[in-house]
C-alpha positions in Angstrom: 65.0 21.3 -0.1 65.3 23.1 -3.4 68.6 24.7 -2.5 70.3 21.4 -1.8 69.6 20.0 -5.2 70.5 23.2 -6.9 73.9 23.3 -5.2 74.6 19.8 -6.3 73.6 20.5 -9.8 75.8 23.6 -9.9 78.8 21.6 -8.8 78.1 19.1 -11.5 77.7 21.5 -14.3 80.6 23.7 -13.2 83.0 20.8 -13.9 81.9 20.7 -17.6 80.7 24.2 -18.1 84.1 25.6 -18.9 84.1 23.9 -22.3 80.4 24.3 -23.2 78.1 27.2 -23.8 74.8 27.6 -21.9 73.0 26.8 -25.1 75.0 23.6 -25.6 74.3 22.5 -22.0 70.6 23.3 -22.4 70.5 21.2 -25.6 72.1 18.3 -23.8 69.7 18.6 -20.9 66.8 18.8 -23.3 68.0 15.7 -25.0 68.3 13.9 -21.7 64.8 15.0 -20.7 63.3 13.8 -24.1 65.0 10.4 -23.7 63.8 9.9 -20.1 60.3 11.3 -20.9 60.0 8.8 -23.8 61.1 6.0 -21.5 58.6 7.1 -18.8 55.8 7.1 -21.2 56.7 3.6 -22.5 56.9 2.2 -18.9 53.7 4.0 -17.9 51.7 2.7 -20.9 53.0 -0.9 -20.2 51.8 -0.6 -16.6 48.4 0.7 -17.7 48.0 -2.1 -20.2 48.9 -4.8 -17.7 47.1 -3.5 -14.6 43.4 -3.2 -13.9 41.0 -2.1 -11.2 41.8 0.0 -8.2 45.5 -0.6 -8.6 45.5 0.9 -12.1 43.4 3.9 -10.9 45.8 4.5 -8.0 48.8 4.4 -10.3 47.1 6.8 -12.7 46.3 9.2 -9.8 49.8 8.9 -8.4 51.3 9.7 -11.8 49.3 12.8 -12.3 50.2 14.0 -8.8 53.9 13.2 -9.4 53.9 15.2 -12.6 52.5 18.2 -10.8 55.0 17.8 -8.0 57.9 17.4 -10.5 57.1 20.6 -12.3 56.6 22.6 -9.2 59.7 21.2 -7.6 61.8 22.1 -10.7 60.3 25.5 -10.8 61.4 26.0 -7.2 64.9 24.8 -8.0 65.2 27.1 -11.0 63.6 30.2 -9.4 66.6 30.5 -7.1 68.4 31.7 -10.3 65.5 33.7 -11.7 66.5 36.0 -14.5 69.9 34.4 -14.7 71.4 32.5 -17.5 71.2 29.2 -15.5 67.4 29.4 -14.7 66.1 27.5 -17.7 69.1 25.1 -17.7 68.5 24.2 -14.0 64.8 23.7 -14.7 65.4 21.4 -17.7 68.1 19.4 -15.9 65.9 19.0 -12.8 63.0 17.7 -15.0 65.4 15.2 -16.6 66.9 14.0 -13.4 63.5 13.6 -11.7 62.0 11.9 -14.7 64.8 9.4 -14.8 64.2 8.5 -11.2 60.5 8.2 -11.8 61.2 5.6 -14.5 63.0 3.5 -11.9 60.2 3.9 -9.4 57.5 2.8 -11.9 59.4 -0.2 -13.2 58.5 -1.9 -9.9 55.0 -2.2 -11.3 56.1 -4.1 -14.4 
């Protein structure tokens, strides 16, 4: 599973990498992650404010589990390039991509 997403990511970044340094790409990915993380927190807080009881508790538990899954999955993705210059870039980009998708998933509860 990890290898499939890494391959897709490498194809994507190779198309723009020729004109950017690794540091520039990491900065862009970090900015994307910050944007999606902020959006995730806003959506999550709205859900928690407007939900109660068992549903609220289940969403909270699911979010905690999802965060652990996201971090481990992205670690798996990046470890295929352990020690290389792309390791941290792949990790950050994976976090950003998964966080963006999680925002979409959580919006169904609004």
